[in-house]
C-alpha positions as CSV (number, residue, x, y, z in Angstrom):
1,M,4.9,-27.1,-13.1
2,A,4.1,-27.0,-16.8
3,A,1.9,-24.2,-18.0
4,N,-1.6,-24.9,-19.4
5,A,-2.0,-23.5,-22.9
6,E,-5.4,-22.0,-22.1
7,S,-4.6,-20.5,-18.7
8,G,-0.9,-19.7,-19.0
9,T,-0.3,-21.4,-15.6
10,W,-0.4,-24.9,-14.2
11,I,-4.0,-24.4,-13.1
12,P,-6.6,-25.3,-15.8
13,V,-9.4,-22.9,-16.6
14,W,-13.0,-23.6,-17.4
15,A,-14.4,-20.1,-17.7
16,P,-18.1,-19.6,-18.4
17,K,-19.2,-17.8,-21.6
18,S,-20.9,-14.9,-20.0
19,S,-18.7,-11.8,-19.3
20,G,-21.1,-10.8,-16.5
21,L,-20.7,-14.2,-14.8
22,I,-16.9,-14.1,-15.1
23,A,-16.9,-10.6,-13.5
24,V,-19.0,-11.9,-10.5
25,L,-16.8,-15.0,-10.1
26,L,-13.6,-12.8,-10.2
27,V,-15.0,-10.6,-7.4
28,L,-16.2,-13.5,-5.4
29,C,-12.8,-15.2,-5.6
30,S,-10.8,-12.1,-4.7
31,I,-12.9,-11.0,-1.7
32,V,-11.3,-13.7,0.4
33,T,-8.9,-11.1,1.8
34,S,-11.4,-8.4,2.8
35,T,-14.1,-10.9,4.0
36,T,-11.5,-12.8,6.1
37,F,-10.0,-9.6,7.5
38,G,-13.5,-8.1,8.2
39,Y,-14.5,-11.4,9.9
40,D,-11.2,-11.2,11.9
41,G,-11.8,-7.7,13.1
42,S,-15.4,-8.3,14.1
43,M,-14.6,-11.7,15.6
44,V,-11.7,-10.3,17.7
45,N,-14.0,-7.4,18.7
46,G,-16.5,-10.0,19.9
47,L,-13.9,-12.2,21.5
48,N,-12.4,-9.3,23.4
49,I,-15.9,-8.9,25.0
50,L,-16.3,-12.6,25.8
51,P,-15.4,-13.6,29.4
52,S,-14.7,-17.2,28.3
53,Y,-12.0,-16.1,25.9
54,L,-10.4,-13.6,28.2
55,N,-10.4,-16.0,31.1
56,Y,-9.1,-19.0,29.1
57,F,-5.9,-17.2,28.0
58,H,-5.7,-15.0,31.2
59,L,-5.4,-11.9,29.1
60,D,-4.5,-8.4,30.4
61,T,-4.2,-5.1,28.4
62,A,-0.8,-6.0,26.9
63,T,-1.6,-9.6,25.9
64,I,-5.0,-8.4,24.4
65,G,-3.0,-6.0,22.3
66,L,-0.6,-8.7,21.3
67,Q,-3.2,-11.3,20.3
68,T,-5.2,-8.7,18.4
69,S,-2.4,-7.1,16.6
70,S,-0.3,-10.2,15.8
71,V,-2.3,-10.7,12.6
72,F,-0.5,-7.6,11.2
73,I,2.9,-9.1,11.7
74,G,2.1,-11.8,9.2
75,G,0.6,-9.2,6.9
76,S,3.8,-7.2,6.9
77,I,5.9,-10.3,6.1
78,A,3.6,-11.1,3.2
79,G,3.9,-7.6,1.9
80,L,7.7,-8.0,1.7
81,T,7.7,-11.4,0.0
82,W,4.5,-12.1,-2.0
83,G,4.8,-9.5,-4.7
84,K,7.5,-11.5,-6.4
85,V,5.5,-14.7,-6.0
86,T,2.6,-13.0,-7.7
87,D,4.7,-11.9,-10.7
88,I,6.4,-15.2,-11.1
89,L,3.6,-17.7,-10.6
90,G,0.8,-15.7,-12.0
91,R,-2.2,-14.0,-10.2
92,R,-4.4,-17.1,-9.9
93,P,-1.8,-19.5,-8.4
94,A,-0.6,-16.8,-6.0
95,L,-4.2,-16.2,-4.9
96,L,-4.7,-20.0,-4.5
97,W,-1.7,-20.6,-2.3
98,A,-2.6,-17.6,-0.2
99,A,-6.0,-19.1,0.5
100,V,-4.5,-22.5,1.3
101,I,-2.2,-20.8,3.9
102,T,-5.1,-19.0,5.5
103,V,-7.1,-22.3,5.8
104,V,-4.2,-24.0,7.6
105,A,-3.8,-21.0,9.9
106,V,-7.5,-21.0,10.8
107,I,-7.3,-24.6,11.8
108,L,-4.3,-23.8,14.1
109,Q,-6.1,-20.8,15.6
110,T,-9.2,-22.9,16.4
111,A,-7.1,-25.6,18.1
112,A,-5.0,-23.1,20.1
113,Q,-4.1,-24.3,23.6
114,D,-2.2,-21.2,24.9
115,I,-1.3,-17.7,24.0
116,A,1.8,-18.7,22.0
117,M,-0.1,-21.1,19.7
118,F,-2.9,-18.5,19.2
119,V,-0.5,-15.7,18.3
120,V,1.5,-17.9,15.9
121,A,-1.8,-18.9,14.2
122,R,-2.8,-15.3,13.9
123,I,0.5,-14.4,12.4
124,L,-0.1,-17.1,9.7
125,I,-3.6,-15.8,9.1
126,G,-2.1,-12.3,8.7
127,F,0.4,-13.7,6.2
128,G,-2.4,-15.6,4.2
129,T,-4.8,-12.7,4.1
130,G,-1.9,-10.2,3.4
131,A,-0.8,-12.3,0.5
132,S,-4.3,-12.5,-1.0
133,G,-4.7,-8.8,-0.2
134,L,-1.7,-8.1,-2.4
135,T,-2.7,-10.4,-5.2
136,G,-6.5,-9.9,-5.2
137,P,-6.6,-6.2,-6.1
138,A,-3.9,-6.6,-8.7
139,Y,-5.8,-9.5,-10.3
140,L,-9.1,-7.7,-10.3
141,A,-7.7,-4.4,-11.6
142,E,-5.9,-6.2,-14.4
143,T,-8.7,-8.6,-15.4
144,L,-12.0,-6.8,-14.9
145,P,-13.2,-4.7,-17.9
146,L,-13.1,-0.9,-17.5
147,H,-16.8,-0.4,-16.8
148,W,-16.7,-3.0,-14.0
149,R,-13.3,-2.1,-12.4
150,G,-14.4,0.6,-10.0
151,W,-17.4,-1.5,-8.7
152,G,-15.4,-4.7,-8.6
153,L,-12.4,-3.3,-6.7
154,G,-14.7,-1.3,-4.4
155,M,-16.8,-4.4,-3.6
156,L,-13.7,-6.3,-2.8
157,N,-13.0,-4.2,0.3
158,D,-16.7,-3.6,1.0
159,C,-17.0,-7.3,1.7
160,Y,-14.9,-6.5,4.8
161,Y,-18.3,-5.8,6.4
162,V,-19.8,-9.0,5.1
163,G,-17.2,-10.9,7.0
164,G,-17.7,-8.5,9.9
165,L,-21.4,-9.0,9.9
166,I,-21.1,-12.8,9.8
167,A,-18.5,-12.8,12.7
168,A,-20.7,-10.4,14.8
169,G,-23.6,-12.7,14.4
170,V,-21.6,-15.9,15.1
171,T,-19.9,-14.5,18.2
172,Y,-23.3,-13.2,19.5
173,G,-24.8,-16.7,18.8
174,T,-21.9,-18.6,20.6
175,F,-21.7,-16.2,23.5
176,S,-23.9,-18.3,25.7
177,L,-22.0,-21.6,25.1
178,D,-20.5,-22.8,28.4
179,S,-17.2,-24.0,26.9
180,T,-14.2,-22.9,24.9
181,W,-16.3,-23.5,21.7
182,S,-17.8,-20.1,22.5
183,W,-14.6,-18.7,20.9
184,R,-13.4,-21.7,18.9
185,T,-16.5,-21.8,16.7
186,P,-16.1,-18.3,15.4
187,S,-12.4,-19.0,14.8
188,L,-13.2,-22.1,12.7
189,I,-15.8,-20.4,10.5
190,Q,-13.1,-17.8,9.6
191,G,-11.8,-20.2,6.9
192,V,-15.0,-20.4,4.8
193,T,-14.2,-17.6,2.4
194,S,-10.7,-19.0,1.7
195,L,-12.3,-22.4,0.8
196,L,-14.7,-20.6,-1.5
197,C,-11.7,-18.9,-3.3
198,I,-10.0,-22.3,-3.8
199,I,-13.2,-23.7,-5.3
200,I,-13.8,-20.8,-7.7
201,I,-10.2,-20.4,-9.1
202,P,-10.5,-23.0,-11.8
203,F,-13.5,-21.2,-13.3
204,I,-11.9,-17.8,-13.8
205,P,-9.2,-16.7,-16.3
206,E,-5.6,-15.4,-15.6
207,S,-4.9,-11.7,-15.8
208,P,-4.5,-10.6,-19.4
209,R,-1.7,-8.2,-18.5
210,W,0.3,-11.0,-16.8
211,L,-0.2,-13.2,-19.9
212,A,0.8,-10.4,-22.2
213,Y,4.0,-9.8,-20.2
214,Q,4.8,-13.5,-20.4
215,N,4.5,-13.2,-24.2
216,R,1.2,-15.2,-24.3
217,E,-0.5,-12.7,-26.5
218,S,-3.2,-15.0,-27.9
219,A,-4.2,-16.1,-24.4
220,A,-4.3,-12.4,-23.3
221,L,-6.6,-11.6,-26.2
222,R,-8.9,-14.6,-25.3
223,V,-9.2,-13.4,-21.7
224,I,-10.0,-9.8,-22.8
225,A,-12.7,-11.2,-25.1
226,Q,-14.1,-13.3,-22.3
227,T,-14.3,-10.4,-19.9
228,Y,-15.5,-7.7,-22.3
229,A,-17.6,-9.4,-24.9
230,S,-18.5,-12.9,-23.8
231,G,-15.7,-14.4,-26.0
232,D,-16.1,-12.3,-29.2
233,S,-12.4,-11.5,-30.0
234,S,-13.5,-9.4,-33.1
235,S,-15.3,-6.8,-31.0
236,P,-13.8,-3.3,-31.4
237,I,-13.7,-2.7,-27.7
238,V,-11.8,-6.0,-27.2
239,L,-9.3,-5.2,-29.9
240,A,-8.8,-1.7,-28.6
241,A,-8.3,-2.9,-25.0
242,Y,-5.9,-5.6,-26.2
243,K,-3.8,-3.2,-28.4
244,E,-3.6,-0.6,-25.5
245,I,-2.2,-3.3,-23.2
246,I,0.2,-4.7,-25.8
247,D,1.5,-1.2,-26.7
248,T,2.0,-0.2,-23.1
249,I,3.8,-3.3,-22.0
250,A,6.0,-3.1,-25.1
251,Y,7.0,0.4,-24.2
252,E,7.7,-0.5,-20.6
253,K,10.0,-3.4,-21.7
254,N,11.7,-1.2,-24.3
255,V,12.6,1.5,-21.7
256,G,14.0,-1.1,-19.4
257,E,11.3,-1.2,-16.7
258,T,11.6,-4.5,-14.8
259,L,9.6,-6.4,-12.2
260,S,12.3,-5.9,-9.6
261,L,12.0,-4.2,-6.2
262,A,14.5,-1.6,-7.5
263,Q,12.0,-0.5,-10.1
264,L,9.8,0.9,-7.2
265,V,12.3,3.7,-6.7
266,R,14.2,3.9,-10.0
267,T,12.4,6.9,-11.4
268,P,10.5,9.9,-10.0
269,V,7.3,8.7,-11.5
270,A,7.7,5.2,-10.0
271,R,8.3,6.8,-6.6
272,K,5.3,9.0,-7.0
273,R,3.2,6.0,-7.9
274,V,4.3,4.1,-4.8
275,L,3.8,7.1,-2.5
276,L,0.3,7.6,-3.8
277,A,-0.6,3.9,-3.3
278,C,1.0,3.9,0.2
279,S,-0.8,7.1,1.2
280,A,-4.2,5.2,0.8
281,A,-2.9,2.5,3.1
282,V,-1.6,5.0,5.8
283,F,-4.6,7.3,5.6
284,S,-7.2,4.5,5.8
285,T,-5.4,3.0,8.8
286,I,-4.9,6.1,10.9
287,A,-8.3,7.7,10.1
288,G,-9.7,6.4,13.4
289,N,-11.5,3.3,12.5
290,V,-9.1,1.0,14.4
291,I,-10.7,2.1,17.6
292,A,-14.1,0.8,16.6
293,S,-12.8,-2.1,14.5
294,Y,-10.9,-3.9,17.2
295,Y,-11.8,-2.2,20.5
296,L,-15.5,-1.4,20.2
297,G,-16.1,-2.9,23.7
298,T,-13.6,-0.5,25.3
299,M,-15.1,2.4,23.2
300,L,-18.7,1.5,24.3
301,T,-17.6,1.1,28.0
302,N,-16.0,4.5,27.9
303,A,-19.3,5.8,26.4
304,G,-21.2,4.3,29.3
305,I,-22.4,1.0,27.8
306,A,-20.8,-1.9,29.7
307,N,-23.3,-4.7,29.3
308,T,-21.7,-7.5,27.2
309,T,-24.9,-8.6,25.4
310,T,-25.7,-5.0,24.5
311,Q,-22.2,-4.5,23.1
312,L,-22.4,-7.6,21.0
313,Q,-25.8,-6.5,19.6
314,I,-24.3,-3.1,18.7
315,N,-21.5,-4.9,17.0
316,V,-23.9,-6.7,14.7
317,I,-25.9,-3.6,13.9
318,L,-22.8,-1.6,13.3
319,N,-21.4,-4.0,10.7
320,A,-24.7,-4.0,8.8
321,W,-24.7,-0.2,8.8
322,C,-21.1,-0.1,7.6
323,L,-21.8,-2.5,4.7
324,V,-24.6,-0.3,3.4
325,C,-22.4,2.8,3.7
326,S,-19.5,1.2,1.9
327,I,-21.7,0.1,-1.1
328,V,-22.9,3.7,-1.4
329,G,-19.3,4.9,-1.2
330,T,-18.3,2.5,-4.0
331,W,-21.0,4.1,-6.1
332,S,-19.6,7.5,-5.3
333,A,-16.1,6.6,-6.1
334,D,-17.2,5.1,-9.4
335,R,-19.5,7.9,-10.5
336,W,-18.1,11.0,-8.6
337,G,-14.4,10.1,-8.5
338,R,-11.8,8.7,-6.2
339,K,-10.3,12.0,-5.0
340,P,-13.6,13.9,-4.2
341,T,-14.9,10.8,-2.3
342,A,-11.6,10.7,-0.2
343,I,-11.8,14.4,0.6
344,V,-15.5,14.5,1.7
345,C,-15.1,11.3,3.7
346,T,-12.0,12.4,5.6
347,A,-13.5,15.9,6.3
348,A,-16.6,14.2,7.7
349,L,-14.5,11.8,9.8
350,T,-12.7,14.8,11.4
351,V,-16.0,16.2,12.6
352,F,-17.4,12.9,13.8
353,L,-14.2,12.0,15.8
354,F,-14.2,15.3,17.6
355,T,-17.9,14.7,18.4
356,V,-17.2,11.3,19.8
357,G,-14.4,12.6,21.9
358,A,-16.5,15.5,23.3
359,L,-19.5,13.3,24.0
360,T,-17.3,10.6,25.7
361,K,-15.7,13.3,27.9
362,V,-19.1,14.8,29.0
363,Y,-21.3,11.6,29.2
364,G,-18.8,8.7,29.5
365,T,-19.2,8.3,33.2
366,S,-22.6,9.9,33.6
367,A,-26.0,8.2,34.0
368,S,-27.5,10.4,31.2
369,R,-29.2,8.0,28.7
370,S,-29.5,10.7,26.1
371,G,-25.8,11.4,26.3
372,V,-24.9,7.7,26.0
373,Y,-27.3,7.4,23.0
374,G,-25.7,10.5,21.4
375,T,-22.2,9.0,21.8
376,V,-23.3,5.7,20.2
377,A,-25.0,7.7,17.3
378,A,-21.7,9.6,16.8
379,I,-19.8,6.3,16.7
380,F,-22.2,5.0,14.0
381,L,-21.8,8.2,12.0
382,F,-18.0,7.9,12.2
383,Q,-18.0,4.3,11.1
384,G,-20.5,5.0,8.4
385,G,-18.4,7.9,7.1
386,Y,-15.2,5.8,7.1
387,S,-17.0,3.0,5.3
388,F,-18.3,5.4,2.7
389,G,-14.8,6.5,1.7
390,W,-11.8,4.6,2.9
391,T,-13.3,1.1,2.7
392,P,-13.7,1.1,-1.1
393,L,-10.8,3.4,-1.8
394,L,-8.2,1.2,-0.1
395,S,-8.8,-1.5,-2.7
396,I,-9.6,0.8,-5.7
397,Y,-6.8,3.4,-5.7
398,P,-3.5,1.6,-5.1
399,P,-3.7,-0.9,-8.0
400,E,-4.8,1.9,-10.3
401,V,-1.9,4.3,-9.7
402,L,0.7,1.5,-10.0
403,N,1.6,0.4,-13.5
404,Y,2.3,-3.2,-14.4
405,P,6.1,-3.4,-13.7
406,V,5.6,-2.1,-10.1
407,R,2.0,-3.3,-9.4
408,A,2.6,-6.5,-7.6
409,N,5.7,-5.4,-5.7
410,G,4.1,-2.0,-5.1
411,L,1.0,-3.6,-3.6
412,G,3.4,-5.6,-1.5
413,V,4.9,-2.4,-0.1
414,V,1.3,-1.1,0.4
415,Q,0.5,-4.3,2.4
416,F,3.7,-3.9,4.4
417,V,3.0,-0.2,5.2
418,E,-0.6,-0.9,6.0
419,N,0.1,-3.8,8.3
420,G,3.0,-2.1,9.9
421,V,1.0,1.1,10.7
422,A,-1.9,-1.0,11.8
423,L,0.3,-3.1,14.1
424,L,1.5,0.0,15.8
425,I,-2.0,1.6,16.1
426,V,-3.8,-1.6,17.2
427,W,-1.2,-2.5,19.8
428,T,-1.1,0.9,21.3
429,M,-4.7,1.9,21.0
430,P,-6.0,0.0,24.1
431,I,-3.2,1.6,26.1
432,A,-4.2,5.1,24.9
433,L,-7.9,4.4,25.6
434,A,-7.1,3.2,29.1
435,N,-4.8,6.1,29.9
436,I,-6.1,9.2,28.1
437,G,-9.6,8.1,27.2
438,W,-11.6,10.7,25.2
439,K,-8.4,12.6,24.3
440,T,-7.5,9.7,22.0
441,Y,-10.3,10.7,19.6
442,M,-9.2,14.4,19.6
443,I,-5.6,13.4,18.7
444,N,-6.9,11.2,15.9
445,G,-9.2,13.9,14.6
446,A,-6.2,16.3,14.3
447,W,-4.5,13.7,12.0
448,D,-7.5,13.7,9.8
449,V,-7.3,17.4,9.2
450,I,-3.8,17.0,7.8
451,M,-5.0,14.1,5.6
452,V,-7.7,16.2,4.0
453,G,-5.0,18.7,2.8
454,L,-2.7,16.0,1.6
455,V,-5.4,14.3,-0.5
456,A,-6.6,17.6,-2.0
457,Y,-3.1,18.6,-3.0
458,Y,-1.3,15.4,-3.9
459,W,-3.8,12.8,-5.2
460,V,-4.6,12.4,-8.9
461,E,-8.0,11.2,-10.3
462,T,-8.2,7.8,-12.0
463,K,-11.9,7.5,-12.6
464,G,-13.0,6.5,-16.2
465,K,-9.5,5.5,-17.4
466,T,-7.9,2.1,-18.1
467,L,-4.8,1.2,-16.2
468,E,-2.7,2.1,-19.3
469,E,-4.5,5.5,-19.7
470,I,-3.6,6.5,-16.1
471,D,0.0,6.8,-17.4
472,Q,-1.0,10.0,-19.2
473,V,-2.1,11.5,-15.8
474,L,1.1,10.5,-14.0
475,E,3.7,10.6,-16.8
476,G,2.1,13.2,-19.2
477,T,1.9,10.7,-22.1
478,K,-0.1,7.7,-23.2
479,H,1.9,4.8,-24.7
480,S,-0.7,3.7,-27.3
481,D,-2.0,5.8,-30.2
482,L,-5.7,4.7,-29.7
483,P,-8.4,6.9,-28.4
484,D,-9.4,6.4,-24.7
485,L,-11.4,3.2,-24.3
486,E,-14.2,5.0,-22.5
487,M,-14.8,7.1,-25.6
488,I,-14.8,4.0,-27.8
489,Y,-17.1,2.2,-25.4
490,R,-19.6,5.1,-25.5
491,G,-19.5,5.3,-29.3
492,K,-17.8,8.8,-29.3
493,E,-14.7,7.5,-31.1
494,E,-14.2,4.9,-33.8
495,I,-11.3,2.6,-34.6
496,N,-10.2,0.7,-37.8
497,V,-11.0,-2.8,-36.7
498,V,-9.3,-4.5,-39.8
499,E,-6.2,-2.4,-39.4
500,I,-5.9,-3.3,-35.7
501,Q,-6.6,-7.0,-36.3
502,E,-3.7,-7.0,-38.8
503,E,-1.4,-5.1,-36.5
504,V,-2.0,-7.2,-33.4
505,K,-1.7,-10.4,-35.5
506,N,1.9,-9.5,-36.2
507,K,2.7,-7.9,-32.8
508,T,5.4,-9.4,-30.6
509,I,6.3,-8.0,-27.2
């Protein structure tokens, strides 16, 4: 398809004039992944509690694990394939097609007649959300201005709980329906955020870094002006951001960095970037949240709460609580830093997991109401702690530590690793809970102790730096001679606007 001169791709763009409105629309469009995934986790949590769902498919422990975890098979496949699509087509078209795939998959899931059809639909949902989960963070990190990037990327994953809260409410509301629509209705509503994404895409611009890499410098400058200064391309902050991007991409091309999969392992720095990004995926998946995200019913039953209605009510309240904690955590990551937030969060999770395990062992089969309430409180503390740290960090950290040549493919690897680990954990967790019960929490808590040490020793801080300035942290040098954008933005450094205007006018990548 022919590229549009304004957008750089075949999709036209009618971006609003306000930078603030563009930022809001960018986040709204990109949250399709987290909201759909959060909806999926909470919906499956609710469905695994619904007798009508369990009886319709005649599910046992193994098939519950299969139907729940099959979504991660599709996500793993997307991780291996969609990075190249994102680099070739552009961030907006890749996000559009991912949303379309998700909508089609949701229709199939809603119409499922047997286990095979339901599992295939969930694999496709996993592929669609995995594809948008790869493209969305890259798109936001590259397009949002520096002072919005932390909040925007954090809110992207925080909306996991918006989807979760909606699904918890829907499954609770349809619980009393005396038909298969008690579980088909929640399945159908899962496609709403993907439809929202499709509607918004024509009103947001393409990534300026993707445009610059495609030698569309004037379009890249226009987008930076739209996102930083409501269209004013003569603004010093716009010119500085533009020059920094142009200089860095020129350097990357000159030293032979390509958009290939081989680039992911070609140099020690590239390997370190990929390992840092993947560490966020692994740590956020094995931290212990899978137990409550997909098997809350089993968790509560082990704690002594077996009533279906009560479990569904707790599911609703838990998602609301987690949403609040994740927003506070986004503030922490933006103001305090990515690394300190990860360390404090994981240390707290270790304590909470051991507490849940101990309380479940002592009170899980007892009639003590205080013991049961204490266990539920510990579950809430754990999920709140996880939401505070790993929920926002999973979408903030990986796209920041990956530079442009490896960002899309690197996020594909992150998606593959995240979904692969989640597939293993989600499939085996019900078996572990059924066979060793409270000991599951103790084992998981031991993992978290190791994670604290790895984050403290290995992670680098990315707060307050543009994507290009993070090169200095990882490579020891910055590939543009301008002062850091944060210093210019705060008025602590000045630039020669006329000189930069003349330089960028003649610059060719």
